[in-house]
All heavy atoms as an XYZ file, in Angstrom:
717
protein
N      15.876     73.310     20.185
C      15.548     73.741     18.836
C      15.008     75.168     18.880
O      14.165     75.479     19.696
C      14.497     72.808     18.245
C      14.946     72.122     17.001
S      13.715     71.040     16.270
C      13.413     69.855     17.523
N      15.476     75.959     17.999
C      15.098     77.363     17.928
C      13.718     77.524     17.287
O      13.293     76.712     16.485
C      16.161     78.090     17.108
O      15.669     79.269     16.591
N      13.061     78.608     17.652
C      11.751     78.909     17.062
C      11.894     79.279     15.590
O      10.911     79.333     14.868
C      11.085     80.034     17.826
N      13.116     79.525     15.139
C      13.329     79.939     13.756
C      13.578     78.754     12.820
O      13.837     78.952     11.652
C      14.509     80.917     13.642
O      15.680     80.258     14.117
C      14.266     82.177     14.435
N      13.520     77.539     13.335
C      13.741     76.382     12.470
C      12.551     76.188     11.538
O      11.418     76.514     11.880
C      13.972     75.098     13.285
O      12.849     74.877     14.124
C      15.240     75.189     14.104
N      12.830     75.642     10.370
C      11.781     75.430      9.382
C      10.952     74.194      9.727
O      11.356     73.345     10.523
C      12.408     75.250      8.004
O      13.128     74.022      7.954
N       9.811     74.095      9.083
C       8.959     72.914      9.259
C       9.712     71.667      8.792
O       9.631     70.610      9.414
C       7.648     73.080      8.476
C       6.673     71.934      8.705
C       6.216     71.818     10.150
O       5.862     72.815     10.775
N       6.230     70.623     10.691
N      10.465     71.797      7.718
C      11.236     70.665      7.202
C      12.252     70.198      8.245
O      12.420     69.008      8.471
C      11.942     71.073      5.897
C      12.600     69.932      5.168
C      13.106     70.433      3.815
C      13.672     69.329      2.986
N      14.142     69.774      1.688
N      12.912     71.143      8.893
C      13.868     70.845      9.963
C      13.156     70.087     11.088
O      13.622     69.041     11.535
C      14.455     72.159     10.484
C      15.506     72.003     11.560
C      16.847     72.124     11.251
C      15.155     71.768     12.882
C      17.828     72.013     12.244
C      16.109     71.646     13.869
C      17.451     71.770     13.548
N      12.024     70.613     11.540
C      11.278     69.985     12.637
C      10.782     68.601     12.247
O      10.838     67.670     13.048
C      10.124     70.893     13.083
C      10.626     72.167     13.765
C       9.504     72.987     14.382
N       8.542     73.494     13.416
C       8.682     74.611     12.720
N       9.753     75.362     12.867
N       7.748     75.000     11.874
N      10.327     68.448     11.014
C       9.868     67.128     10.553
C      11.009     66.117     10.563
O      10.831     64.967     10.966
C       9.289     67.210      9.135
C       7.953     67.909      9.096
O       7.301     68.121     10.111
N       7.543     68.291      7.899
N      12.187     66.543     10.111
C      13.337     65.644     10.064
C      13.716     65.187     11.472
O      14.043     64.030     11.686
C      14.532     66.329      9.389
C      15.685     65.394      9.157
C      15.663     64.517      8.084
C      16.771     65.368     10.016
C      16.716     63.632      7.859
C      17.835     64.498      9.798
C      17.802     63.629      8.720
N      13.644     66.096     12.417
C      14.027     65.788     13.794
C      13.007     64.897     14.498
O      13.353     64.190     15.437
C      14.195     67.085     14.607
C      15.192     68.053     14.051
C      16.593     67.485     13.908
O      17.048     66.721     14.731
N      17.263     67.848     12.840
N      11.766     64.927     14.044
C      10.679     64.289     14.793
C      10.585     62.774     14.618
O       9.862     62.135     15.369
C       9.344     64.933     14.404
O       8.995     64.571     13.078
N      11.279     62.194     13.663
C      11.169     60.753     13.437
C      12.523     60.152     13.124
O      13.447     60.866     12.749
C      10.220     60.436     12.273
C       9.558     61.596     11.634
C       8.752     61.251     10.408
O       9.327     60.969      9.344
O       7.532     61.296     10.539
N      12.632     58.838     13.278
C      13.900     58.175     12.939
C      14.282     58.440     11.481
O      13.421     58.617     10.619
C      13.597     56.691     13.151
C      12.420     56.667     14.062
C      11.636     57.906     13.760
N      15.570     58.445     11.221
C      16.082     58.759      9.882
C      15.670     57.698      8.865
O      15.350     58.008      7.725
C      17.602     58.991      9.916
C      18.070     59.758      8.688
C      18.351     57.705     10.100
C      19.474     60.307      8.813
N      15.660     56.442      9.272
C      15.206     55.352      8.415
C      15.726     55.444      6.999
O      16.915     55.599      6.770
N      14.825     55.378      6.044
C      15.161     55.409      4.620
C      14.779     56.742      3.969
O      14.509     56.793      2.774
C      14.442     54.263      3.894
C      14.928     52.884      4.273
C      16.357     52.601      3.794
O      16.715     53.003      2.677
O      17.109     51.985      4.571
N      14.769     57.801      4.761
C      14.393     59.114      4.210
C      15.314     59.494      3.061
O      16.512     59.236      3.096
C      14.497     60.200      5.285
C      13.446     60.107      6.359
C      13.630     61.224      7.374
C      12.621     61.103      8.482
N      12.823     62.132      9.506
N      14.734     60.132      2.063
C      15.510     60.637      0.933
C      16.383     61.790      1.399
O      16.075     62.453      2.396
C      14.569     61.112     -0.186
C      13.682     60.028     -0.766
C      14.457     58.889     -1.413
O      15.481     59.162     -2.067
O      14.037     57.735     -1.261
N      17.442     62.063      0.667
C      18.353     63.151      1.035
C      17.622     64.494      1.059
O      17.963     65.380      1.833
C      19.598     63.162      0.109
C      19.242     63.644     -1.286
C      20.716     63.991      0.703
N      16.582     64.640      0.263
C      15.825     65.897      0.223
C      14.980     66.116      1.477
O      14.406     67.187      1.646
C      14.925     65.955     -1.027
O      14.128     64.774     -1.073
C      15.749     66.091     -2.298
N      14.922     65.150      2.376
C      14.207     65.324      3.643
C      15.011     66.183      4.616
O      14.465     66.705      5.589
C      13.900     63.969      4.273
N      16.296     66.341      4.354
C      17.175     67.124      5.233
C      16.962     68.608      4.942
O      16.926     69.020      3.780
C      18.662     66.748      5.011
C      19.566     67.557      5.927
C      18.878     65.256      5.204
N      16.832     69.399      5.997
C      16.669     70.845      5.840
C      17.835     71.399      5.021
O      18.975     70.966      5.178
C      16.615     71.522      7.207
N      17.518     72.323      4.125
C      18.545     72.941      3.287
C      18.771     72.226      1.969
O      19.426     72.760      1.083
N      18.237     71.018      1.831
C      18.442     70.247      0.604
C      17.112     70.144     -0.150
O      16.204     69.431      0.272
C      18.981     68.820      0.900
C      20.235     68.872      1.760
C      19.215     68.073     -0.409
C      21.438     69.557      1.136
N      17.034     70.887     -1.236
C      15.837     70.845     -2.072
C      16.042     69.897     -3.242
O      16.992     69.099     -3.263
N      15.170     70.000     -4.223
C      15.223     69.094     -5.374
C      16.506     69.226     -6.187
O      17.078     68.234     -6.612
C      14.005     69.303     -6.281
C      12.707     68.880     -5.606
O      12.766     68.054     -4.668
O      11.646     69.381     -6.013
N      16.962     70.454     -6.405
C      18.158     70.669     -7.237
C      19.404     70.126     -6.543
O      20.151     69.327     -7.117
C      18.335     72.168     -7.587
C      19.652     72.415     -8.289
C      17.170     72.641     -8.466
N      19.619     70.538     -5.291
C      20.779     70.026     -4.559
C      20.647     68.527     -4.341
O      21.634     67.792     -4.411
C      20.943     70.728     -3.210
C      21.303     72.202     -3.231
C      21.529     72.717     -1.819
C      22.520     72.454     -4.086
N      19.431     68.077     -4.074
C      19.193     66.644     -3.881
C      19.603     65.844     -5.103
O      20.264     64.808     -4.991
N      19.252     66.333     -6.287
C      19.617     65.637     -7.529
C      21.136     65.605     -7.695
O      21.706     64.577     -8.099
C      18.961     66.317     -8.730
N      21.795     66.702     -7.356
C      23.259     66.737     -7.464
C      23.903     65.754     -6.487
O      24.889     65.088     -6.826
C      23.774     68.153     -7.173
C      23.402     69.151     -8.250
C      23.859     70.541     -7.871
N      23.335     71.522     -8.807
C      23.243     72.818     -8.540
N      23.644     73.300     -7.374
N      22.761     73.644     -9.439
N      23.361     65.673     -5.287
C      23.899     64.738     -4.291
C      23.658     63.288     -4.710
O      24.543     62.445     -4.569
C      23.290     65.018     -2.913
C      23.812     66.277     -2.220
C      22.933     66.658     -1.038
C      25.248     66.093     -1.771
N      22.470     63.014     -5.239
C      22.150     61.654     -5.701
C      23.137     61.235     -6.790
O      23.637     60.103     -6.781
C      20.683     61.560     -6.195
C      20.438     60.279     -6.964
C      19.716     61.668     -5.007
N      23.447     62.152     -7.703
C      24.420     61.852     -8.768
C      25.769     61.443     -8.202
O      26.497     60.665     -8.809
C      24.632     63.090     -9.656
C      23.532     63.360    -10.641
C      23.777     64.651    -11.424
O      24.922     65.168    -11.421
O      22.819     65.136    -12.036
N      26.093     61.963     -7.026
C      27.393     61.664     -6.404
C      27.305     60.527     -5.394
O      28.260     60.254     -4.678
C      27.935     62.917     -5.741
C      28.067     64.038     -6.753
C      29.205     64.927     -6.466
C      29.172     66.077     -7.416
N      30.184     66.292     -8.262
N      26.131     59.872     -5.324
C      25.975     58.710     -4.457
C      25.371     58.983     -3.090
O      25.256     58.075     -2.272
N      24.977     60.207     -2.832
C      24.376     60.568     -1.542
C      22.855     60.627     -1.701
O      22.255     61.693     -1.686
C      24.938     61.906     -1.048
C      26.422     61.865     -0.817
C      27.313     62.142     -1.849
C      26.932     61.502      0.414
C      28.686     62.079     -1.647
C      28.305     61.430      0.624
C      29.173     61.716     -0.409
O      30.523     61.635     -0.207
N      22.243     59.457     -1.842
C      20.818     59.391     -2.156
C      19.908     59.375     -0.935
O      18.752     59.755     -1.018
C      20.516     58.174     -3.025
C      20.948     56.873     -2.361
O      21.855     56.889     -1.504
O      20.379     55.821     -2.723
N      20.414     58.976      0.198
C      19.598     58.878      1.414
C      20.126     59.832      2.481
O      21.311     60.160      2.522
C      19.627     57.446      1.976
C      19.087     56.395      1.026
C      17.599     56.528      0.866
C      17.059     55.421     -0.033
N      15.637     55.536     -0.251
N      19.232     60.236      3.358
C      19.618     61.147      4.438
C      20.696     60.522      5.315
O      21.622     61.209      5.754
C      18.382     61.505      5.269
N      20.613     59.206      5.543
C      21.617     58.574      6.405
C      23.001     58.574      5.764
O      24.019     58.577      6.468
C      21.202     57.165      6.839
C      21.134     56.123      5.752
C      22.278     55.468      5.302
C      19.912     55.770      5.193
C      22.209     54.501      4.305
C      19.836     54.803      4.206
C      20.978     54.171      3.773
O      20.902     53.210      2.780
N      23.083     58.598      4.430
C      24.382     58.664      3.749
C      24.981     60.063      3.954
O      26.176     60.203      4.234
C      24.241     58.326      2.248
C      25.590     58.419      1.544
C      23.635     56.942      2.059
N      24.138     61.086      3.865
C      24.594     62.454      4.108
C      25.007     62.613      5.574
O      26.036     63.226      5.874
C      23.488     63.448      3.744
C      23.901     64.905      3.640
C      24.978     65.109      2.577
C      22.693     65.765      3.337
N      24.232     62.022      6.477
C      24.588     62.039      7.891
C      25.938     61.357      8.106
O      26.772     61.836      8.874
C      23.506     61.350      8.721
C      23.791     61.200     10.215
C      23.895     62.561     10.884
C      22.720     60.356     10.873
N      26.172     60.274      7.401
C      27.449     59.578      7.489
C      28.603     60.474      7.090
O      29.656     60.470      7.734
N      28.423     61.267      6.050
C      29.471     62.204      5.621
C      29.728     63.248      6.709
O      30.870     63.605      6.990
C      29.095     62.876      4.298
C      30.140     63.816      3.766
C      31.455     63.129      3.418
O      31.490     61.943      3.120
N      32.534     63.879      3.473
N      28.660     63.716      7.330
C      28.788     64.673      8.435
C      29.617     64.053      9.567
O      30.500     64.702     10.136
C      27.393     65.077      8.923
C      27.388     66.066     10.048
C      27.763     67.385      9.843
C      26.997     65.682     11.320
C      27.748     68.307     10.892
C      26.974     66.594     12.370
C      27.353     67.901     12.149
N      29.360     62.788      9.861
C      30.099     62.103     10.921
C      31.549     61.844     10.514
O      32.459     61.978     11.331
C      29.396     60.795     11.295
C      28.008     60.957     11.924
C      27.347     59.596     12.092
C      28.070     61.706     13.233
N      31.770     61.479      9.245
C      33.143     61.267      8.745
C      33.972     62.540      8.916
O      35.158     62.483      9.238
C      33.124     60.808      7.263
C      34.481     60.953      6.611
C      32.631     59.370      7.163
N      33.321     63.672      8.744
C      34.002     64.954      8.909
C      34.009     65.401     10.376
O      34.198     66.581     10.675
C      33.367     66.015      8.002
C      33.507     65.729      6.503
C      32.706     66.723      5.674
C      34.967     65.728      6.081
N      33.807     64.444     11.261
C      33.912     64.624     12.718
C      32.964     65.683     13.269
O      33.304     66.423     14.190
C      35.355     64.934     13.110
C      36.300     63.811     12.735
C      37.703     64.114     13.171
C      38.581     62.931     12.784
N      39.965     63.133     13.189
N      31.777     65.782     12.663
C      30.735     66.708     13.094
C      31.193     68.165     13.050
O      30.649     69.016     13.724
C      30.196     66.342     14.486
C      29.609     64.953     14.553
C      28.990     64.665     15.899
C      30.060     64.281     16.886
N      29.524     63.862     18.186
N      32.201     68.439     12.232
C      32.726     69.795     12.072
C      31.843     70.524     11.054
O      31.921     70.262      9.854
C      34.178     69.730     11.592
C      34.829     71.094     11.449
O      34.170     72.040     10.948
O      36.009     71.207     11.811
N      31.018     71.419     11.550
C      30.046     72.108     10.676
C      30.729     72.871      9.546
O      30.267     72.855      8.417
C      29.175     73.056     11.490
C      28.207     72.339     12.403
C      27.367     73.339     13.145
N      26.734     72.691     14.278
C      25.558     73.047     14.756
N      24.917     74.063     14.230
N      25.043     72.421     15.781
N      31.801     73.580      9.859
C      32.486     74.377      8.838
C      33.038     73.487      7.721
O      32.875     73.775      6.542
C      33.602     75.201      9.471
C      34.227     76.183      8.510
C      35.273     77.058      9.180
O      35.123     77.401     10.360
O      36.248     77.393      8.491
N      33.665     72.399      8.116
C      34.211     71.453      7.147
C      33.087     70.849      6.296
O      33.207     70.735      5.073
C      34.954     70.342      7.904
C      36.153     69.702      7.260
C      37.180     70.722      6.836
C      36.772     68.704      8.245
N      31.985     70.487      6.953
C      30.843     69.899      6.252
C      30.238     70.917      5.287
O      29.906     70.582      4.150
C      29.792     69.406      7.247
C      28.603     68.786      6.589
C      28.674     67.514      6.021
C      27.396     69.465      6.508
C      27.577     66.948      5.393
C      26.292     68.901      5.889
C      26.382     67.637      5.331
N      30.109     72.150      5.729
C      29.540     73.177      4.862
C      30.429     73.411      3.647
O      29.919     73.559      2.527
C      29.314     74.468      5.658
C      28.159     74.354      6.624
C      27.956     75.587      7.475
O      27.901     75.496      8.689
N      27.849     76.734      6.858
N      31.740     73.411      3.836
C      32.660     73.534      2.701
C      32.489     72.351      1.753
O      32.466     72.517      0.529
C      34.116     73.600      3.179
C      34.455     74.914      3.860
O      33.673     75.885      3.738
O      35.494     74.955      4.541
N      32.368     71.158      2.321
C      32.184     69.949      1.519
C      30.891     70.050      0.698
O      30.874     69.714     -0.489
C      32.163     68.707      2.427
C      31.860     67.462      1.674
C      32.750     66.659      1.020
C      30.572     66.874      1.469
N      32.086     65.615      0.426
C      30.754     65.725      0.688
C      29.281     67.208      1.878
C      29.695     64.904      0.297
C      28.222     66.391      1.491
C      28.442     65.259      0.711
N      29.813     70.521      1.335
C      28.531     70.667      0.631
C      28.663     71.641     -0.536
O      28.126     71.393     -1.620
C      27.456     71.205      1.577
C      26.458     70.246      2.165
C      25.430     71.015      2.994
C      25.798     69.349      1.168
N      29.369     72.733     -0.308
C      29.557     73.717     -1.379
C      30.323     73.085     -2.543
O      29.934     73.230     -3.704
C      30.280     74.956     -0.857
C      30.546     75.962     -1.928
N      29.549     76.732     -2.481
C      31.685     76.297     -2.572
C      30.068     77.500     -3.423
N      31.369     77.259     -3.495
N      31.399     72.385     -2.227
C      32.217     71.759     -3.268
C      31.480     70.632     -3.981
O      31.645     70.440     -5.190
C      33.510     71.204     -2.655
C      34.446     72.272     -2.154
C      35.573     71.716     -1.291
O      35.799     70.491     -1.306
O      36.211     72.514     -0.598
N      30.666     69.882     -3.244
C      30.012     68.696     -3.797
C      28.780     69.024     -4.634
O      28.574     68.429     -5.686
C      29.624     67.732     -2.651
O      30.800     67.420     -1.919
C      29.008     66.454     -3.180
N      27.967     69.964     -4.158
C      26.709     70.219     -4.882
C      26.413     71.705     -5.072
O      25.292     72.056     -5.426
C      25.549     69.515     -4.193
S      25.215     70.094     -2.526
N      27.418     72.561     -4.810
C      27.269     74.000     -5.005
C      26.179     74.623     -4.128
O      25.480     75.545     -4.543
C      27.026     74.322     -6.487
C      27.421     75.744     -6.823
O      28.277     76.326     -6.186
N      26.775     76.309     -7.832
N      26.040     74.121     -2.898
C      25.069     74.679     -1.960
C      25.504     76.087     -1.565
O      26.692     76.344     -1.371
C      24.981     73.794     -0.723
N      24.541     76.987     -1.447
C      24.869     78.345     -1.009
C      25.005     78.371      0.516
O      24.768     77.362      1.193
C      23.845     79.366     -1.524
C      22.459     79.205     -0.913
O      22.299     78.820      0.249
N      21.434     79.513     -1.692
N      25.387     79.514      1.068
C      25.680     79.621      2.499
C      24.472     79.248      3.372
O      24.620     78.549      4.379
C      26.157     81.023      2.838
N      23.288     79.694      2.995
C      22.092     79.377      3.796
C      21.791     77.884      3.738
O      21.482     77.266      4.762
C      20.888     80.182      3.323
C      19.649     79.871      4.172
C      18.456     80.663      3.752
C      17.204     80.451      4.578
N      17.072     79.253      5.351
N      21.863     77.299      2.555
C      21.606     75.865      2.416
C      22.618     75.059      3.224
O      22.259     74.098      3.897
C      21.662     75.462      0.937
C      20.546     76.067      0.113
C      20.835     76.010     -1.379
O      21.983     76.119     -1.814
N      19.773     75.858     -2.173
N      23.880     75.468      3.164
C      24.935     74.787      3.912
C      24.639     74.831      5.409
O      24.726     73.815      6.099
C      26.286     75.456      3.673
C      26.805     75.372      2.260
C      27.955     76.337      2.048
O      28.684     76.670      2.978
N      28.115     76.811      0.831
N      24.307     76.010      5.907
C      24.042     76.183      7.333
C      22.813     75.396      7.764
O      22.838     74.715      8.791
C      23.872     77.663      7.673
C      23.652     77.903      9.167
C      23.446     79.367      9.476
C      23.259     79.643     10.947
N      22.461     78.714     11.713
N      21.732     75.489      6.990
C      20.497     74.775      7.343
C      20.744     73.268      7.415
O      20.280     72.599      8.342
C      19.384     75.067      6.331
C      18.838     76.484      6.443
O      19.182     77.193      7.413
O      18.072     76.878      5.544
N      21.476     72.734      6.461
C      21.760     71.314      6.410
C      22.651     70.895      7.586
O      22.352     69.922      8.286
C      22.411     70.964      5.081
S      22.726     69.199      4.873
N      23.723     71.640      7.809
C      24.637     71.314      8.911
C      23.925     71.399     10.256
O      24.098     70.532     11.114
C      25.845     72.243      8.874
N      23.113     72.436     10.442
C      22.369     72.591     11.695
C      21.403     71.427     11.898
O      21.278     70.895     13.003
C      21.582     73.903     11.714
C      22.460     75.136     11.866
O      23.671     74.996     12.137
O      21.925     76.249     11.695
N      20.732     71.029     10.839
C      19.769     69.934     10.897
C      20.457     68.625     11.300
O      19.999     67.921     12.204
C      19.087     69.795      9.537
S      17.784     68.551      9.477
N      21.567     68.312     10.654
C      22.277     67.072     10.957
C      22.919     67.123     12.341
O      22.879     66.125     13.082
C      23.317     66.779      9.879
C      22.737     66.467      8.500
C      23.865     66.286      7.484
C      21.826     65.249      8.525
N      23.462     68.262     12.727
C      24.067     68.397     14.062
C      23.030     68.200     15.147
O      23.280     67.525     16.158
C      24.747     69.759     14.193
N      21.859     68.767     14.964
C      20.789     68.613     15.942
C      20.319     67.158     16.002
O      20.072     66.629     17.074
C      19.618     69.546     15.590
C      18.499     69.526     16.598
C      18.851     70.122     17.960
O      19.801     70.933     18.050
O      18.197     69.767     18.951
N      20.234     66.515     14.845
C      19.835     65.105     14.815
C      20.832     64.249     15.599
O      20.446     63.403     16.397
C      19.714     64.602     13.368
C      19.132     63.215     13.307
C      17.768     63.036     13.298
C      19.946     62.097     13.304
C      17.220     61.759     13.284
C      19.416     60.819     13.289
C      18.040     60.664     13.284
O      17.510     59.401     13.290
N      22.111     64.501     15.381
C      23.160     63.752     16.091
C      23.050     63.992     17.589
O      23.113     63.058     18.388
C      24.565     64.150     15.561
C      25.659     63.663     16.485
C      24.763     63.608     14.154
N      22.871     65.248     17.962
C      22.777     65.618     19.378
C      21.629     64.881     20.062
O      21.769     64.397     21.185
C      22.598     67.126     19.486
C      22.500     67.653     20.895
C      22.373     69.173     20.844
C      21.588     69.619     22.041
N      21.177     71.014     21.928
N      20.506     64.781     19.383
C      19.316     64.183     19.968
C      19.267     62.650     19.857
O      18.568     62.010     20.635
C      18.058     64.771     19.317
C      17.872     66.253     19.547
C      17.689     66.610     21.023
O      17.012     65.857     21.738
O      18.230     67.637     21.452
N      19.978     62.076     18.902
C      19.790     60.654     18.615
C      21.023     59.775     18.713
O      20.897     58.557     18.692
C      19.183     60.485     17.217
C      17.797     61.091     17.153
O      16.854     60.532     17.652
N      17.702     62.279     16.562
N      22.221     60.335     18.735
C      23.413     59.492     18.783
C      24.199     59.714     20.056
O      24.183     60.720     20.648
C      24.315     59.758     17.577
C      23.730     59.452     16.204
C      24.780     59.714     15.133
C      23.251     58.031     16.091
C-alpha cells in the first residue's frame, strides 16, 4: 500500500468486507453511493462482485463506473485501486 492512500482506503483494507455499505469503498462518496444504490449496488461486496465479473480489469471497471454512476477519473481510479488491493490481500 502506498503512502498516498487515503484513510478511507486504509480503513477499507483493514477489516473484512462483511456488510459494509458501498460508500465504505475509497472513491465512493454519498452522491456516487446513492447512484449505485439506485442501480442495486448497495453493499461493498456487490461492487466487489462487479469488479470480479469484469475479471479484475481496472480499465474496464473504471469505464463501467463512469457509465453507471458518472464517476470522474479520480473517483474511478481510487475505487478500482481500493478493490484491486482488497482482492490482492484477501482472495
